[in-house]
C-alpha positions as CSV (number, residue, x, y, z in Angstrom):
1,M,2.5,41.0,-19.6
2,V,-1.1,41.1,-21.7
3,E,-1.0,38.4,-24.2
4,Q,-2.3,39.9,-27.4
5,P,-5.3,38.4,-29.4
6,G,-5.4,35.9,-31.5
7,R,-1.2,35.4,-30.7
8,I,-2.1,31.6,-30.5
9,M,-4.5,31.0,-33.1
10,S,-1.5,33.0,-35.3
11,V,1.2,30.6,-34.3
12,E,-0.7,27.7,-34.9
13,I,-1.8,28.7,-38.5
14,A,1.8,29.4,-39.3
15,E,2.7,25.7,-38.1
16,Q,0.7,23.6,-40.9
17,P,3.7,23.4,-43.8
18,A,5.3,21.8,-41.2
19,V,2.2,19.8,-39.8
20,L,2.1,18.4,-43.5
21,R,5.6,18.1,-43.8
22,R,5.7,15.5,-41.0
23,I,2.5,13.4,-41.6
24,L,4.3,13.4,-45.1
25,G,7.8,12.3,-43.6
26,A,6.7,10.1,-40.3
27,G,3.3,9.2,-40.8
28,A,2.9,8.3,-44.7
29,P,4.1,5.1,-43.9
30,E,1.8,3.7,-40.9
31,I,-1.0,4.9,-43.1
32,R,-0.1,3.1,-46.0
33,G,0.3,0.0,-44.1
34,T,-3.4,0.7,-42.3
35,A,-5.2,1.3,-45.6
36,R,-3.3,-2.1,-46.8
37,T,-5.0,-3.6,-43.6
38,I,-8.0,-1.6,-44.6
39,A,-7.9,-2.8,-47.9
40,A,-7.2,-6.5,-47.2
41,K,-11.0,-6.6,-45.9
42,S,-12.8,-5.3,-48.8
43,P,-14.9,-2.5,-47.3
44,R,-18.1,-2.5,-49.5
45,F,-19.2,0.9,-48.2
46,V,-17.6,3.5,-45.3
47,L,-19.4,5.3,-43.2
48,L,-17.3,8.9,-41.7
49,A,-18.2,10.2,-38.7
50,A,-17.3,13.4,-37.2
51,R,-18.5,16.7,-35.6
52,G,-17.6,20.6,-36.3
53,T,-14.8,21.1,-38.1
54,S,-13.8,17.3,-38.2
55,D,-17.1,17.4,-39.8
56,N,-15.8,19.6,-42.6
57,A,-12.7,16.6,-42.8
58,A,-15.0,14.1,-43.3
59,L,-17.0,15.6,-46.3
60,Y,-13.6,15.9,-47.7
61,A,-13.0,11.8,-47.2
62,K,-16.7,11.4,-49.2
63,Y,-15.6,13.7,-52.0
64,L,-12.4,10.8,-52.1
65,L,-13.6,7.9,-51.6
66,E,-16.4,8.1,-54.0
67,I,-14.2,9.6,-56.9
68,R,-11.1,8.1,-56.4
69,L,-12.0,4.7,-55.0
70,G,-15.9,4.4,-56.3
71,L,-17.1,3.6,-53.0
72,P,-20.6,4.6,-51.8
73,C,-19.8,6.5,-49.0
74,G,-21.7,8.4,-46.7
75,L,-21.9,10.5,-43.4
76,T,-23.7,9.3,-40.6
77,S,-26.9,10.2,-38.1
78,M,-25.2,9.6,-34.7
79,S,-28.4,9.7,-33.0
80,T,-29.6,7.5,-35.0
81,T,-27.3,5.1,-32.3
82,T,-26.6,7.2,-29.3
83,A,-29.9,8.6,-29.0
84,Y,-31.9,6.0,-30.7
85,G,-30.9,2.5,-30.1
86,A,-30.8,2.1,-33.6
87,R,-28.2,-1.2,-34.6
88,P,-27.8,-1.7,-37.7
89,D,-26.0,-4.8,-39.2
90,L,-22.3,-2.7,-41.0
91,R,-20.4,-6.6,-41.5
92,D,-17.8,-5.1,-44.4
93,V,-18.9,-1.7,-44.2
94,L,-15.6,1.2,-43.2
95,V,-16.8,3.3,-40.7
96,V,-14.2,6.5,-40.4
97,T,-14.6,8.3,-37.4
98,V,-12.2,12.2,-37.7
99,S,-12.0,14.0,-34.2
100,Q,-9.2,16.2,-33.1
101,S,-9.3,15.3,-30.0
102,G,-10.8,11.7,-30.0
103,G,-12.9,12.7,-27.0
104,S,-16.4,13.5,-27.6
105,P,-18.6,10.9,-25.6
106,D,-20.7,10.6,-29.0
107,L,-18.3,9.9,-31.2
108,V,-17.3,7.2,-28.7
109,A,-20.0,5.4,-28.5
110,S,-21.1,5.3,-32.2
111,A,-17.3,4.6,-32.7
112,R,-18.3,1.4,-30.2
113,A,-21.4,0.9,-31.7
114,A,-20.3,0.4,-35.3
115,R,-17.3,-2.7,-34.6
116,E,-19.7,-4.8,-32.0
117,A,-22.3,-3.9,-35.0
118,G,-19.6,-5.4,-37.4
119,A,-17.9,-2.8,-39.1
120,I,-13.8,-2.0,-39.4
121,T,-13.3,1.1,-37.1
122,L,-11.1,4.1,-38.0
123,A,-10.0,6.8,-35.6
124,V,-8.7,9.7,-37.5
125,T,-6.8,12.5,-34.6
126,N,-4.5,14.0,-32.7
127,N,-4.7,11.9,-29.5
128,A,-3.8,8.7,-30.3
129,D,-4.3,8.0,-26.2
130,S,-7.9,8.8,-26.6
131,P,-10.8,6.9,-25.7
132,L,-11.9,6.9,-29.9
133,A,-8.4,5.9,-30.7
134,A,-9.1,3.3,-27.6
135,V,-12.4,1.6,-28.9
136,S,-11.3,1.5,-32.8
137,E,-9.8,-0.9,-34.7
138,H,-7.2,1.1,-36.6
139,H,-5.9,4.4,-35.6
140,I,-4.2,7.6,-37.7
141,D,-2.5,10.1,-35.9
142,I,-2.3,12.8,-37.9
143,L,1.0,14.4,-36.1
144,A,-0.2,18.2,-35.6
145,G,1.4,18.6,-32.4
146,P,-0.9,20.2,-30.0
147,E,-3.2,22.7,-30.7
148,K,-4.5,25.7,-27.7
149,A,-6.5,27.8,-30.0
150,L,-10.1,26.9,-30.1
151,P,-10.6,27.5,-33.8
152,A,-9.1,24.7,-35.3
153,T,-6.6,25.4,-38.1
154,K,-3.9,22.9,-38.5
155,T,-5.2,19.9,-37.1
156,Y,-8.0,20.4,-40.3
157,T,-5.1,20.4,-42.5
158,A,-3.7,17.6,-41.0
159,S,-6.4,15.7,-41.6
160,L,-6.8,16.4,-45.4
161,L,-3.3,15.3,-46.4
162,A,-4.0,12.0,-43.8
163,L,-7.3,10.9,-44.7
164,H,-5.6,11.8,-48.6
165,L,-2.6,9.3,-47.8
166,L,-5.3,6.8,-46.4
167,V,-7.3,7.0,-49.3
168,E,-4.3,6.9,-51.6
169,G,-3.3,3.6,-50.2
170,L,-6.4,2.1,-50.1
171,R,-6.2,2.2,-53.7
172,G,-2.2,0.7,-54.3
173,G,-0.6,4.9,-54.6
174,D,2.0,6.6,-52.4
175,G,0.8,9.9,-51.8
176,R,3.6,11.2,-53.6
177,D,1.4,13.5,-55.4
178,A,1.5,15.9,-52.0
179,A,4.9,16.2,-52.0
180,A,4.9,19.8,-53.1
181,L,2.2,20.4,-50.8
182,P,4.0,22.3,-47.5
183,D,6.3,24.6,-49.8
184,L,2.8,25.8,-51.7
185,A,1.5,26.5,-48.3
186,D,4.6,28.7,-47.1
187,R,4.1,30.4,-50.3
188,I,0.2,31.4,-49.4
189,L,1.1,32.1,-45.8
190,A,3.9,34.2,-46.2
191,R,1.8,37.1,-48.6
192,R,-0.6,37.7,-44.4
193,E,-0.5,41.5,-45.7
194,E,-2.6,40.5,-48.8
195,V,-5.4,39.0,-46.6
196,R,-5.2,41.3,-44.3
197,R,-5.9,44.2,-46.8
198,L,-8.8,42.3,-47.3
199,A,-10.2,41.7,-44.2
200,G,-10.5,45.2,-44.0
201,R,-14.1,44.8,-46.6
202,Y,-15.6,43.1,-43.8
203,R,-15.0,44.4,-40.6
204,F,-18.7,45.4,-40.8
205,A,-20.3,42.6,-42.4
206,E,-23.3,41.4,-41.2
207,R,-23.8,38.5,-42.5
208,M,-21.3,36.6,-45.5
209,V,-22.3,33.7,-48.2
210,V,-19.3,31.0,-48.9
211,T,-20.0,29.4,-51.7
212,S,-17.7,26.7,-53.9
213,R,-18.7,22.9,-55.6
214,G,-17.0,19.9,-55.6
215,Y,-13.5,19.4,-53.7
216,G,-13.9,22.8,-52.9
217,Y,-17.3,23.0,-50.7
218,P,-16.1,21.4,-47.5
219,T,-13.3,24.2,-47.8
220,A,-16.3,27.1,-48.0
221,K,-17.8,24.9,-45.2
222,E,-15.2,25.4,-43.2
223,A,-13.9,28.9,-44.6
224,A,-18.6,29.7,-43.0
225,L,-17.3,27.8,-39.4
226,K,-14.4,30.0,-39.1
227,L,-15.1,33.2,-39.7
228,M,-18.6,32.4,-37.2
229,E,-16.6,31.1,-34.4
230,T,-13.7,33.6,-34.4
231,S,-15.8,37.2,-35.1
232,Y,-19.5,35.4,-35.0
233,I,-20.4,36.9,-38.5
234,P,-23.8,34.4,-39.1
235,A,-21.8,33.0,-42.5
236,L,-23.8,30.6,-44.6
237,S,-22.3,28.0,-46.4
238,Y,-23.5,27.0,-49.9
239,S,-22.8,24.3,-52.6
240,G,-23.2,26.7,-56.2
241,A,-25.7,24.1,-56.9
242,D,-27.6,24.8,-54.2
243,L,-27.5,28.5,-54.1
244,L,-29.0,28.7,-57.1
245,H,-32.1,26.8,-56.2
246,G,-33.4,29.5,-53.9
247,P,-31.1,31.2,-51.5
248,L,-30.1,33.4,-54.6
249,A,-32.6,35.9,-53.1
250,M,-31.1,37.2,-50.6
251,V,-27.4,38.0,-52.4
252,D,-27.1,41.7,-53.2
253,N,-24.0,44.2,-53.0
254,I,-24.5,44.7,-49.5
255,S,-24.3,40.9,-48.6
256,P,-20.2,39.3,-49.1
257,V,-19.9,36.4,-50.7
258,I,-16.5,34.3,-51.1
259,A,-16.6,31.6,-53.5
260,V,-13.8,28.7,-53.3
261,V,-13.0,28.2,-56.8
262,T,-11.1,25.1,-56.8
263,A,-9.1,24.9,-60.7
264,G,-10.3,22.0,-62.2
265,R,-14.0,20.3,-62.6
266,G,-15.5,21.6,-59.3
267,G,-14.2,25.2,-60.6
268,E,-15.7,24.7,-64.4
269,A,-19.1,23.6,-62.4
270,L,-19.2,26.7,-59.9
271,Q,-18.5,29.1,-63.4
272,P,-22.2,29.6,-63.8
273,V,-22.7,30.5,-59.9
274,L,-20.5,33.1,-60.7
275,D,-21.6,34.8,-63.1
276,R,-24.9,35.1,-61.6
277,L,-23.9,36.4,-58.9
278,R,-21.7,38.9,-60.7
279,G,-25.1,39.3,-62.7
280,R,-26.5,40.2,-59.3
281,G,-24.2,42.8,-58.8
282,A,-23.1,40.5,-55.5
283,D,-20.2,41.8,-53.2
284,L,-17.6,39.2,-54.6
285,M,-14.5,37.7,-53.2
286,V,-13.1,34.4,-55.1
287,V,-10.3,32.3,-53.8
288,G,-8.7,30.5,-56.9
289,P,-7.0,30.8,-60.1
290,R,-6.3,34.0,-61.6
291,A,-8.4,32.9,-64.6
292,R,-11.7,33.2,-62.5
293,V,-10.8,36.2,-60.6
294,D,-12.7,38.7,-62.6
295,E,-11.3,42.9,-62.3
296,A,-14.6,44.2,-60.7
297,S,-14.0,41.5,-58.1
298,A,-11.9,41.2,-54.8
299,G,-9.9,37.6,-55.4
300,F,-7.1,35.9,-53.9
301,V,-5.1,34.2,-56.6
302,L,-3.8,31.2,-55.7
303,S,-1.0,29.6,-58.5
304,M,-2.8,25.5,-58.7
305,E,-0.6,24.5,-61.2
306,G,0.6,21.0,-60.6
307,V,-1.4,20.4,-58.3
308,A,-3.8,17.8,-58.5
309,E,-7.5,19.3,-58.0
310,E,-8.2,16.4,-54.7
311,L,-5.1,17.9,-52.9
312,Q,-6.0,21.2,-53.6
313,P,-8.1,21.8,-50.2
314,I,-5.5,21.7,-48.7
315,L,-3.8,25.0,-49.3
316,E,-7.1,27.2,-50.2
317,I,-8.2,27.0,-47.3
318,L,-5.2,28.3,-45.7
319,P,-5.9,32.7,-47.1
320,L,-9.9,31.9,-45.6
321,Q,-8.2,31.1,-42.2
322,L,-5.5,33.8,-41.9
323,L,-9.1,35.7,-43.7
324,A,-11.0,34.6,-40.1
325,Y,-8.3,36.1,-38.2
326,E,-7.8,39.0,-39.2
327,V,-11.4,40.0,-39.7
328,A,-12.3,39.3,-35.6
329,I,-8.3,40.7,-35.1
330,A,-10.1,44.3,-37.3
331,R,-13.6,43.5,-35.2
332,G,-11.9,43.7,-31.6
333,Q,-12.2,39.8,-31.1
334,D,-10.1,37.7,-29.9
335,P,-10.0,34.5,-31.9
336,D,-8.1,31.9,-29.7
337,H,-10.8,32.5,-27.0
338,P,-14.3,32.9,-28.9
339,R,-16.9,33.3,-26.7
340,A,-19.2,29.9,-25.0
341,L,-17.0,27.7,-26.9
342,A,-14.8,24.5,-25.4
343,K,-12.2,23.1,-27.4
344,V,-13.4,19.2,-26.6
345,T,-17.1,19.6,-27.3
346,E,-18.8,16.4,-25.6
347,T,-21.7,16.0,-27.2
348,H,-23.5,13.0,-26.8
């Protein structure tokens, strides 16, 4: 019997509310305990290391750490240690390595080097028995269960929630503000037919642009990555501020633009960008609050009343995962098995 293309990805997208519930239940106490242990060491700076989808989760953590904790935070260039042999002084620095598999050699080598350089090392993975977990001082299991489709979906949202709970634990919070997320995720995923209709707009797209600001920017980057790896559409992701600094010139009424509008300060900062895009006649789709969805544009309305801005990325990626899946199916691709990709990418 021939397996339906994309069946595994579809199932794993649907599993996400259950995964979020598992983290909030079984995972939260352990994450709080790890956060307390790290907080007692008073790190003065945070470095984040990741690749691919996990890199977008790490970018989300960067926003959380800088805004919620006021900690300076940067994304590492792993080749400085793995290729060039640099050994910076990392005493009192928290190094967080995010990886679904925990198996990529450069991530493992970078974490090992960071620990040897005096860093507080934390691995955030979906595999407690991974080499990355073994070389790191602390580990957080995102409890997503086996992920078989090549495009990461449930491990991405699981990583976001785990990182949110970590940051809340570092600041002495209990993360109870995330309790509503699983039920809200169920409601969004129930609107699959709505996403399928939107996907028809992009069946023949030759390129796309995805933009956002603030907490929504990692969502834009992850949505672009999902579109590229499932349907092979060149999808460029930009901060709305960067889009205005040149790339706006390539936007026309043929190349679609997806704007991720987070309810809050990030969405407010994006409004001038939406105005400019509409002024250029862009083929625009808005994912966000009803007030930001213009009648002349396509849109997927997300009701975020009562959801803190920093939690919204965990929900706003869901319709975009569905969109990537539906566009791939419409274009005759199998999103479970994108060409030339492997589940564990071994970079060095």
